[in-house]
VEXGUDREN-501724 format. One record per atom (N, C-alpha, C): residue in one letter; atom name; x negated, y, z negated. Coordinates in steps of 0.1 Angstrom, whole numbers, padded with zeros to 4 digits. Each point is the difference from the previous one (the first is absolute). Layout:
N
[site "A","CA",[X,Y,Z]];
...
//
This chain:
105
[site "X","N",[-0734,0239,-0747]];
[site "X","CA",[0014,-0001,-0005]];
[site "X","C",[0008,-0009,0009]];
[site "X","N",[0007,-0009,-0005]];
[site "X","CA",[0008,-0010,0008]];
[site "X","C",[0013,0007,0004]];
[site "X","N",[0006,-0006,0011]];
[site "X","CA",[0013,0005,0004]];
[site "X","C",[-0001,0010,0011]];
[site "X","N",[0011,0006,0003]];
[site "X","CA",[0001,0010,0011]];
[site "X","C",[-0006,0013,-0004]];
[site "X","N",[-0008,0006,0008]];
[site "X","CA",[-0006,0013,-0003]];
[site "X","C",[0011,0011,0002]];
[site "X","N",[-0002,0011,-0007]];
[site "X","CA",[0009,0012,0002]];
[site "X","C",[0000,0004,0014]];
[site "X","N",[-0011,0000,0007]];
[site "X","CA",[-0001,0004,0014]];
[site "X","C",[0009,-0007,0009]];
[site "X","N",[0003,-0013,-0003]];
[site "X","CA",[0008,-0008,0009]];
[site "X","C",[0015,0003,-0002]];
[site "X","N",[0004,0005,-0011]];
[site "X","CA",[0014,0002,-0003]];
[site "X","C",[0004,0015,0000]];
[site "X","N",[-0010,0009,0000]];
[site "X","CA",[0002,0014,-0001]];
[site "X","C",[0006,0005,0013]];
[site "X","N",[0012,0006,0000]];
[site "X","CA",[0006,0005,0012]];
[site "X","C",[0007,0013,-0003]];
[site "X","N",[-0006,0011,0001]];
[site "X","CA",[0005,0013,-0003]];
[site "X","C",[0012,0003,0009]];
[site "X","N",[0001,-0006,0011]];
[site "X","CA",[0010,0003,0010]];
[site "X","C",[0014,-0005,-0005]];
[site "X","N",[0000,-0008,-0010]];
[site "X","CA",[0013,-0005,-0006]];
[site "X","C",[0007,0011,-0008]];
[site "X","N",[-0007,0011,-0003]];
[site "X","CA",[0006,0010,-0009]];
[site "X","C",[0009,0009,0009]];
[site "X","N",[0013,0001,-0004]];
[site "X","CA",[0010,0008,0008]];
[site "X","C",[-0003,0014,-0003]];
[site "X","N",[-0004,0008,0010]];
[site "X","CA",[-0004,0014,-0002]];
[site "X","C",[0013,0009,-0003]];
[site "X","N",[0011,-0005,0004]];
[site "X","CA",[0013,0008,-0003]];
[site "X","C",[0002,0000,-0015]];
[site "X","N",[-0002,-0012,-0006]];
[site "X","CA",[0002,-0001,-0015]];
[site "X","C",[-0011,0006,-0008]];
[site "X","N",[-0013,-0001,0005]];
[site "X","CA",[-0012,0001,-0008]];
[site "X","C",[-0002,0014,-0006]];
[site "X","N",[0006,0011,0006]];
[site "X","CA",[-0001,0013,-0006]];
[site "X","C",[0005,0001,-0014]];
[site "X","N",[-0006,0008,-0008]];
[site "X","CA",[0004,0001,-0015]];
[site "X","C",[0015,0002,-0002]];
[site "X","N",[0006,0010,0007]];
[site "X","CA",[0014,0003,-0003]];
[site "X","C",[0008,-0011,0006]];
[site "X","N",[-0003,-0004,0012]];
[site "X","CA",[0008,-0011,0006]];
[site "X","C",[-0001,-0013,-0008]];
[site "X","N",[-0011,-0003,-0005]];
[site "X","CA",[-0002,-0012,-0009]];
[site "X","C",[0009,0002,-0012]];
[site "X","N",[-0001,0012,-0006]];
[site "X","CA",[0009,0003,-0012]];
[site "X","C",[0014,-0002,0003]];
[site "X","N",[0005,0005,0012]];
[site "X","CA",[0014,-0001,0004]];
[site "X","C",[0004,-0015,0000]];
[site "X","N",[-0009,-0008,0007]];
[site "X","CA",[0003,-0014,0002]];
[site "X","C",[0000,-0008,-0013]];
[site "X","N",[-0010,0003,-0008]];
[site "X","CA",[-0001,-0006,-0013]];
[site "X","C",[0012,0003,-0009]];
[site "X","N",[0004,0013,0000]];
[site "X","CA",[0012,0003,-0008]];
[site "X","C",[0013,-0006,0005]];
[site "X","N",[0002,0001,0013]];
[site "X","CA",[0012,-0006,0006]];
[site "X","C",[0001,-0015,-0001]];
[site "X","N",[-0012,-0006,-0001]];
[site "X","CA",[0000,-0015,-0001]];
[site "X","C",[0007,-0005,-0013]];
[site "X","N",[0001,0009,-0010]];
[site "X","CA",[0006,-0003,-0013]];
[site "X","C",[0014,0005,-0002]];
[site "X","N",[0006,0007,0009]];
[site "X","CA",[0013,0005,-0001]];
[site "X","C",[0008,-0002,0012]];
[site "X","N",[0014,0001,-0001]];
[site "X","CA",[0008,-0001,0012]];
[site "X","C",[-0002,0012,0009]];
[site "X","N",[0000,0012,-0006]];
[site "X","CA",[-0002,0012,0007]];
[site "X","C",[-0004,0011,-0009]];
[site "X","N",[-0005,0011,0005]];
[site "X","CA",[-0005,0011,-0009]];
[site "X","C",[0004,0013,0007]];
[site "X","N",[0004,0010,-0007]];
[site "X","CA",[0003,0013,0006]];
[site "X","C",[-0013,0008,0002]];
[site "X","N",[0000,0009,0008]];
[site "X","CA",[-0011,0008,0004]];
[site "X","C",[-0007,0006,-0012]];
[site "X","N",[0007,0007,-0009]];
[site "X","CA",[-0006,0006,-0011]];
[site "X","C",[-0006,-0009,-0010]];
[site "X","N",[0006,-0012,-0001]];
[site "X","CA",[-0006,-0011,-0009]];
[site "X","C",[-0014,-0004,0006]];
[site "X","N",[0000,-0002,0013]];
[site "X","CA",[-0013,-0004,0007]];
[site "X","C",[-0010,0011,-0002]];
[site "X","N",[0004,0013,0002]];
[site "X","CA",[-0009,0011,0000]];
[site "X","C",[-0006,0001,-0014]];
[site "X","N",[0008,-0002,-0011]];
[site "X","CA",[-0005,0001,-0013]];
[site "X","C",[-0009,-0011,-0004]];
[site "X","N",[0003,-0012,0004]];
[site "X","CA",[-0008,-0012,-0003]];
[site "X","C",[-0013,0000,0007]];
[site "X","N",[0000,0005,0013]];
[site "X","CA",[-0012,0001,0008]];
[site "X","C",[-0008,0013,-0002]];
[site "X","N",[0006,0009,-0007]];
[site "X","CA",[-0007,0013,-0003]];
[site "X","C",[-0005,0007,0013]];
[site "X","N",[0010,0001,0009]];
[site "X","CA",[-0003,0006,0013]];
[site "X","C",[0010,0011,0003]];
[site "X","N",[-0002,0007,0011]];
[site "X","CA",[0009,0011,0004]];
[site "X","C",[0011,-0005,0009]];
[site "X","N",[0010,0008,0002]];
[site "X","CA",[0011,-0003,0009]];
[site "X","C",[-0005,-0003,0014]];
[site "X","N",[-0008,0009,0005]];
[site "X","CA",[-0005,-0002,0014]];
[site "X","C",[-0009,-0012,0002]];
[site "X","N",[-0008,-0003,-0010]];
[site "X","CA",[-0009,-0011,0001]];
[site "X","C",[0008,-0013,0000]];
[site "X","N",[0010,-0001,-0010]];
[site "X","CA",[0008,-0012,-0001]];
[site "X","C",[0008,-0002,0013]];
[site "X","N",[0006,0011,0005]];
[site "X","CA",[0008,-0001,0013]];
[site "X","C",[-0008,-0006,0011]];
[site "X","N",[-0013,0005,0002]];
[site "X","CA",[-0008,-0005,0011]];
[site "X","C",[-0003,-0015,-0002]];
[site "X","N",[-0003,-0004,-0012]];
[site "X","CA",[-0004,-0014,-0002]];
[site "X","C",[0013,-0009,0001]];
[site "X","N",[0011,0004,-0005]];
[site "X","CA",[0012,-0007,0002]];
[site "X","C",[0004,-0002,0014]];
[site "X","N",[-0002,0010,0008]];
[site "X","CA",[0003,0000,0014]];
[site "X","C",[-0009,-0010,0007]];
[site "X","N",[-0013,-0001,-0003]];
[site "X","CA",[-0009,-0009,0006]];
[site "X","C",[0004,-0014,-0004]];
[site "X","N",[0003,-0003,-0012]];
[site "X","CA",[0005,-0013,-0004]];
[site "X","C",[0013,-0004,0006]];
[site "X","N",[0009,0010,0002]];
[site "X","CA",[0013,-0003,0007]];
[site "X","C",[-0003,-0003,0015]];
[site "X","N",[-0009,0007,0006]];
[site "X","CA",[-0003,-0002,0014]];
[site "X","C",[-0006,-0014,0002]];
[site "X","N",[-0007,-0005,-0010]];
[site "X","CA",[-0006,-0014,0001]];
[site "X","C",[0010,-0010,-0003]];
[site "X","N",[0012,0004,-0005]];
[site "X","CA",[0011,-0010,-0003]];
[site "X","C",[-0002,-0006,-0014]];
[site "X","N",[-0008,0006,-0009]];
[site "X","CA",[-0003,-0005,-0013]];
[site "X","C",[0010,0006,-0010]];
[site "X","N",[0005,0011,0002]];
[site "X","CA",[0009,0007,-0009]];
[site "X","C",[0012,0005,0007]];
[site "X","N",[0012,-0001,-0006]];
[site "X","CA",[0012,0006,0005]];
[site "X","C",[0003,0013,-0008]];
[site "X","N",[0003,0011,0006]];
[site "X","CA",[0003,0012,-0006]];
[site "X","C",[0015,0004,0003]];
[site "X","N",[0008,0003,-0010]];
[site "X","CA",[0013,0004,0002]];
[site "X","C",[0002,0014,-0006]];
[site "X","N",[0008,0008,0006]];
[site "X","CA",[0003,0014,-0004]];
[site "X","C",[0015,0002,-0001]];
[site "X","N",[0004,0004,-0012]];
[site "X","CA",[0014,0002,-0003]];
[site "X","C",[0001,0013,-0008]];
[site "X","N",[0012,0003,-0004]];
[site "X","CA",[0002,0012,-0009]];
[site "X","C",[0007,-0005,-0013]];
[site "X","N",[-0004,0006,-0011]];
[site "X","CA",[0007,-0001,-0012]];
[site "X","C",[0006,0014,-0003]];
[site "X","N",[0013,0001,0003]];
[site "X","CA",[0005,0014,0000]];
[site "X","C",[-0006,0008,0011]];
[site "X","N",[-0007,0010,-0003]];
[site "X","CA",[-0007,0009,0010]];
[site "X","C",[-0015,-0003,0000]];
[site "X","N",[-0004,-0009,-0009]];
[site "X","CA",[-0014,-0002,-0001]];
[site "X","C",[-0005,-0012,0009]];
[site "X","N",[-0010,0002,0008]];
[site "X","CA",[-0004,-0012,0008]];
[site "X","C",[-0007,-0010,-0008]];
[site "X","N",[0002,-0013,0003]];
[site "X","CA",[-0007,-0011,-0007]];
[site "X","C",[-0006,-0009,0010]];
[site "X","N",[-0013,-0001,-0001]];
[site "X","CA",[-0008,-0009,0008]];
[site "X","C",[-0004,-0012,-0008]];
[site "X","N",[0002,-0012,0005]];
[site "X","CA",[-0003,-0012,-0007]];
[site "X","C",[-0009,-0009,0010]];
[site "X","N",[-0009,-0007,-0006]];
[site "X","CA",[-0009,-0009,0008]];
[site "X","C",[0001,-0014,-0006]];
[site "X","N",[-0001,-0010,0009]];
[site "X","CA",[-0001,-0013,-0005]];
[site "X","C",[-0009,-0008,0010]];
[site "X","N",[-0006,-0011,-0005]];
[site "X","CA",[-0009,-0008,0007]];
[site "X","C",[0008,-0009,0009]];
[site "X","N",[-0003,-0001,0013]];
[site "X","CA",[0006,-0010,0009]];
[site "X","C",[-0005,-0014,-0002]];
[site "X","N",[0006,-0010,0005]];
[site "X","CA",[-0005,-0013,0000]];
[site "X","C",[-0014,-0001,0007]];
[site "X","N",[-0001,0007,0011]];
[site "X","CA",[-0013,0000,0007]];
[site "X","C",[-0010,0008,-0008]];
[site "X","N",[0004,0010,-0008]];
[site "X","CA",[-0009,0007,-0008]];
[site "X","C",[-0005,-0009,-0012]];
[site "X","N",[0009,-0008,-0005]];
[site "X","CA",[-0004,-0009,-0011]];
[site "X","C",[-0010,-0010,0005]];
[site "X","N",[0003,-0006,0012]];
[site "X","CA",[-0010,-0009,0006]];
[site "X","C",[-0013,0006,0002]];
[site "X","N",[0000,0013,0006]];
[site "X","CA",[-0013,0007,0002]];
[site "X","C",[-0007,0003,-0013]];
[site "X","N",[0007,0004,-0010]];
[site "X","CA",[-0006,0003,-0013]];
[site "X","C",[-0006,-0013,-0006]];
[site "X","N",[0006,-0011,0001]];
[site "X","CA",[-0005,-0012,-0006]];
[site "X","C",[-0013,-0005,0008]];
[site "X","N",[0001,0002,0013]];
[site "X","CA",[-0012,-0003,0009]];
[site "X","C",[-0011,0009,-0004]];
[site "X","N",[0003,0013,-0002]];
[site "X","CA",[-0011,0010,-0005]];
[site "X","C",[-0006,-0005,-0013]];
[site "X","N",[0008,-0004,-0009]];
[site "X","CA",[-0005,-0004,-0013]];
[site "X","C",[-0009,-0013,0001]];
[site "X","N",[0004,-0009,0009]];
[site "X","CA",[-0008,-0012,0003]];
[site "X","C",[-0013,0004,0006]];
[site "X","N",[0000,0009,0010]];
[site "X","CA",[-0012,0004,0006]];
[site "X","C",[-0009,0007,-0010]];
[site "X","N",[0005,0009,-0008]];
[site "X","CA",[-0009,0006,-0010]];
[site "X","C",[-0006,-0010,-0010]];
[site "X","N",[0008,-0010,-0004]];
[site "X","CA",[-0005,-0010,-0009]];
[site "X","C",[-0011,-0008,0007]];
[site "X","N",[0002,-0003,0012]];
[site "X","CA",[-0011,-0007,0008]];
[site "X","C",[-0013,0008,0001]];
[site "X","N",[0002,0013,0001]];
[site "X","CA",[-0012,0008,0001]];
[site "X","C",[-0008,0002,-0013]];
[site "X","N",[0007,-0001,-0011]];
[site "X","CA",[-0007,0002,-0013]];
[site "X","C",[-0001,-0012,-0008]];
[site "X","N",[0002,-0012,0006]];
[site "X","CA",[0000,-0013,-0007]];
[site "X","C",[-0014,-0001,-0007]];
[site "X","N",[0001,-0004,-0012]];
[site "X","CA",[-0012,-0003,-0008]];
[site "X","C",[-0005,-0014,0004]];
[site "X","N",[-0012,-0001,0003]];
[site "X","CA",[-0006,-0013,0004]];
[site "X","C",[-0009,-0005,-0011]];
//
């Protein structure tokens, strides 16, 4: 077969482990298409629990990929998440890395 072999271009190290988890990838994918999302919206879309979503949002926030804001609507707490510019860059790099790994030759 002519051209570059898969072995020469295959680099698993390019995959961002912070994004790669199922729930974190879901958060990033969902936030990439909206300005922001509230906690309950994310929880429903990702079919996860409060605790699980909180842990994964915190990890993405610590990495600088997601900004989380907490306010109140009346007496009800409202948590919103949005993707940061750095998060958008990291997500696009993640998608590029995944595409390179699974490129059909």
